N, C-alpha and C positions, 0 to 999 in steps of 0.2 A: 504494500500500500504506500503510495507516494505521500511524503510528509506534507501536512497542511493542505490536503487536497480533498475535494468532494465534487460531485458531478456539476455543481453550479459555480465552482470557484473561478471559472473563466470570466465571470461577470465582473471580477475585480480588476481585469486587465483590458487594455485597448482592443476592441473587437472590430476588425475591418470586414468589409464586404457583407455586412448584415443589412437586410432589407428594413425599411421603415414602414411599419404597419400603422394605418390610421386609427385602428381600434385595438389598443393594448389589451383590454379585457378579453376581447374575442380571441386574440392570440394565446393568452394564458389558458383560456378554456380549452382550446384545441390541444395545446401541449399537455395539459392534464389528462385529456382523453388518450392521447398517444402513449403516455406513460403507463397506462393500464392495459394496453393492447398486447397480445402475445408477441414474443420476440420473433424476428425473421430468421435468425440463425442461432446455432447453439454454441455453448462455451467449449464443448469438446471438439467441434469443427474448428473453432478459432485456435485451440491448442494444437490440433493436428497441422493446421496451416503454418503456425509459428515454427514447428519442428521442421517442416519441409523448407521453409525459408532459411532456416539455419543450415540445412544441408546445401542449399543453393549458394549461400555465402562462402561455403567451403569448396565449391566447385563440383559437388556430387550430384547436382541436378540443375535444371535450368527453368526459369520462370517466364511464361508467356502471359503478359497482361494485355488484354485487348477488348475493344468495344467502342460504343458510341462516345463522341465528344460530350453530348448531352442527350440523354434519353428523352423521348417525347411520350406523353401519355397515349397519344394516338397510335404509337407504334407498339403498344402492348397487345400484339396479335400473335396467334399461334405460328403463322408462317414466318414472321420476322424474327421471333425468338428462336425458332428452329433453325433458320438460316444463320443466325449469329452463332449458335452452338456448332453448326456444321463447319463453318470456316475455322473456328477455334480448334475443333477436333482435327481437321485436316492439317492446319499449320503445326499443331503439336506433334502429329505423327511424322511430319517432315523433319521437325527438329529432333525427335527421338532417333530417327534413322540417321540423321546427319551427325549427331553428337554422341550417340550411344549412351545417353543419359536419360533418366526419367525427366518428364516435363510437368511442371506445376501449371495448371490452367486457372488463370485468375481473370474473371470477366469484369469489365467496366459495365455492369448491368445490375438491375434490381436495386436501383437507388441513385444512379447518376443523373439526377433531375435538376441539379442546381449548378450554376456556372458563375464564376467571378467576372466582373466587368471592369474595364479601364475607366469608365465614367458612370456616374449615377444617372445621368440624363443624356438624351440624344435628340438631335433635331430631325423631325420627320415632316416633310412638306410644310415647312415654316412653323411647325408646332414643337414645343419642348415637352418630351414625354419621358417618364422613367425608363431606363434601359431594361430590356428583357433579360431576366436573370435565370431563366429556365422554368420549366412547368411547375416545379415545386414552389415557386415564388409568385410568378405572374404569367401572363400569356403573351405570345408574340404579336397578336393583332395590334395595329397602330391606333388604338383608342385609349383615352385616359382610364376608362373602366378596366380594360384588359390589362393595362400596364400597372395598375395599382396593386401592390402586394396583398394577397388574399390568404389568410391563415387556413381556410378550408382546403386549399391546395396541398397543404402538408398531409392531411388525411388521405387525399387522393394519391399522393406520392407513395405513402405507406401501402395503400391498397394495391396500387400497380406493382410495387416491388414484391408484395406477397404473391400476387397472381403470377408474376414472372418466375419467381422462385419455385412456386408450386408446379408450374408446367415443366421447368427444367428438371426438377427432381423426378417427376413422373416419366419424362422421356428417358432419363438415365436408368431409372429402375426398370423400365419396360424394355430395355435392351437396345435403345436407340444408338448407344455408343458401342455396341457389340462389334469387336474386331472381325467377327465372322461375316458381318453384313455391311461392308463399306458402302454398298449402294444406297444405304439409308441417308448417307451424307451428301450425295451428289446434288448439285444445284443445276437444274436443267439448262439454264441459259449459258452455262460455262463449258458446254461440251466441246466447243471449238476454240477454247482459249489457247493461246500459244504455250501456256504452262501445263495444259491438260495431259499431254503425252508423258512428260517427265514425272508428273505427280502420279499417274496411274502405273507407271513402271515401278515407282517407289512403293506404291500401295500393294502391288502384286508381290513384291519381295517380302513385305510384312506378312501378308496372308499366307504365302507359301512357307515362311519360317514358322508361323503359328501352327499350320497343319503338320509340319515336320516334327515339332516339339510334341504335339498331341499324339502323333503316331508312336513316338518314342515312349511317351508316358502311358499310353493306352487309355487316356481319359482327357476330358476337356481341360484346357489350361485355366487355372484359377485366376479369376479377376479379368479375363479377356472380354467379359460382357459388361464391365462397369468402368467408368472413368469419373474421377472426382472433379468437381468444379467448385471454385470458391468465388465469392463476390467481392467487389471493391467499389468504393466511390469516394469522391472528395468530401471530406468532413467540413463542409462550408457553412451550412446553417446550424449554428451551435445550439440553438434551442431544440431543433429537431433531433440532433445527435444526443443531447442530454436526456431527452424524453425516452430514448431507447437504451439508456445506460443503467445497468442494474447489477445487483449481486445475484449469484446463483448458488444452489446448494452444493456443498462438498468441494468448492473451489474458492480460494481466497481472492480478494480484490473485486474490482468493478469491470464489467464487460460492456462494450458497445455491441448490442445484439441486433443492430440494423444492418450490419455488414460484417464480413470476416476481416476485411483489410481497409480501414480508413486511411486516407492520406491527406496531407496539407499541401496546398499549392504555393508557388513562389510569392504571390501577393500577400499571403497570410502566414508566412513561415518565420516571423520574427521571434527570437527567443524570449522577448518580453511581451509577446502578444497573447491574446485570448486563445487562439487555436492551438498553439504549442502547449499552453497551460492545460487545455482540455485533454489533449492526447497524452500528456504527461502521466495522468492518473489511471488510464484504462489499461487492461491486461492484453488487449489485442496487439498483434504486430502492427506497426504503423509505418507509413511512408512519408517522405519529405521530398518535394521537388527542389532542386538546386540548379543554379545557372550562372549567367554572367554577372549578376548583381550580388551573388553570394560569396562573401569572403571566407577564406579558410577558417578564420577565427569564429565567424558566425556559425559555420557548420559544426565546429567543435562544441560551441555553447549549446546548440540545438541537441546534439547527441548527449551532452552532459545532462540536459534537462529531461530528455526522453528515456535515457538508458544509463543511469548512474551505475548499475551493476554489470554493465557490459554483457548482456545476455545475447547469445547468438540467435538470430531470427527476429529480434525485437525491432530493429530499425533498418529500413530500406531507404537508401538515397537514390532518387531517380533524377539523373542529370539530363538537362535539356539546354543546349548551348546554341545550336545552329551550326551549319557546316563550316562557316568561316571563323567561328570563335572557339570551337571545342579544343583545338590543338593548344591554344593559349590558356583556356580557362579550366580545363579538367585536371591536368597534372597537379597543380598546387593543392586542389581539394583532396585528391587521392593520397598525395604524399603527406598532407597534414593528418589525415585519419590514420595512415600507417604509422606515422611517427609517434602518435599518442597510443598506439596499440589497441585501437578501437575495432570491434568486430561489427561490420555492417554488410548488408547485401547491396551491391551496386547494380543498378539497372539503367539502361539508356532509353530515353524518350527522344527519338530523332524527329518528332513531328512538330512540336511547338516552336522550336527555334527557327524553323524554316517556313513560316507562314508569310505570305505576301498577298497583295491585291492585284487583280488584273486591271486592264484599262477600262473594263466594263464595271468595275467595282466589286467583283466576286473575290472572296478570300480563297486562296488555293495554296497547295504545297507541291513541290517538285519531287517526284519519285527518285530522281537521280541524286538530289541533295539529301534526301532521307537515307538512301543507300550509302552515300559517302560519309555521312555523320556516323552511321553504324559501323562502317569499316574503320574509321578513325578511332572510335571508342574501343573496339577490340585491340587495335594497335597500342593505344595509350595505356590501357590496363595491363597488357602484356609487358610493355616497357617499364611500367612502374612496379611490376611484381604483384599486381592485383588481379582480381577475377571479375570479369563482367558476367554477372549471374542471371541476367534477364533483359527483356525488352518490353517497352510500354508503348503500345500502338493504338491509335485511333482508327478503327476500321468498321466495316459493315459487311454483312452477307448479301447486301442488295447491289443491283446493277447501276450504281451511281457513277456520275462523272464529276468528281470534286477535286481530285488531285491530278496534276499533269504528269506525263511520262509513263514509264512502264512498258510492257511488251506491246501494247496497242498504240503507244506513242501519242497519247492524248495531249492536245495543245489547248491553249487558252480558249480558242474559239469553239472547242468541243464541249466545254463545261456546261453550257446551257442545256445540253441534251437531257441530263438527268441530275440536276443539282438540287439536292433536297435539304441539306443541313441548314438549321436556323442559326448555328453558331460557327463551329470550325469544320474545315473539310476533312474527310475521312478517306482512307484507302478503300477501294472496292474489292470484291472477291479476288479478281485476277491479280491486282497489285499486291494484296495481302499475301496471297500464296506465293507470288514471285519473291516477295521479301523474305518469306520463310525459307524458301529454297536457297536464297543468297546467304542467310544466316547459317543455315545448315551446312552449306559448303564451307563457310568460314570456320565454323566450330569443328568440322571434320578435319580441316587443315591444321587447326591448333592442336587437335588431339593426336595427329599423326606422329 
């Protein structure tokens, strides 16, 4: 138990990126209701994830964290959830084959409904409106009513997260992830993808290896019909996170049971801020985004606050620099952590540092820049005697056109064909699978 900490102790600290509700009493009523609803995840799942993240920090497994930039309530449909699971399964099998290591699947889903914004307000057709902060807070429509923070949306977010988790667990339990039936994961529109042939060759080698082992054993391979999934989201709305923070029988401490893995973004990662104070006291493994504005001394202070006992698996540092800045910015952070003897899991987020806008005003990212930052991350960690233990990717199983480049060679003028995101651009299925193949090749080379 953290010293002088309780679930609401964050209120004593500066809290950035918190929405301003016009009716404080209505907000408190909703938060009280949330605090009585059943948890979305269990403490033993949280403990199991922490152990696996500890293994990843030692190079014994690899973490794939992927999903939407910001989930939308309207996307809580069976097809979209299944497609998201399909691409994560496919990417993870590519990484398993390439690295020869287990892969931890950590979805940015079932709770990724809030997003930080660079400004509280924006100009829309000559009007000043509150910025859209994700469906957990307000709505994207450009009216004052839609953009006014509504506490009832917190309940909607909880309900959508519960529905998503329920469907994912039903799929997994029902054999959706069975290695004997890879056809369950096929996405019809990708049959002619430039990456399809290589992926299916890899899949064939996995299924043939599985059959060989079962013939040797004379029985089905244990666990071949089940794959574990964990959830993650940015712990941004502190009232919502606090409402789902509770004690459990037979385990010490407090757990955030709205997700397995909460993380804090760069905008709210101050060691003196409310978000770090909140994460300090929960027993979950936690993530922290770091980048160009994060000094080595700040990283060490954050680690000291979150993990004074130096527990493997407790802290994950997710670095996001951009292709032009990672070579200068990452080594000092890695070296500072190594010098202090701190045990952390390092993950690379090659998406957020490479965002730009097209001449038409659409936010996009270049696949080639994403690839380059990942390659540099592997090189830097190897040169520093460190381990890159995972990747953090914004992606979707849908046929969107939001990021340029990749095997299809999408260009700026192609983005209008299927641009869906309300916030940040995501890799589509083809690009995500291509990236997994590239990471797998790189990991295979490192392990050779």
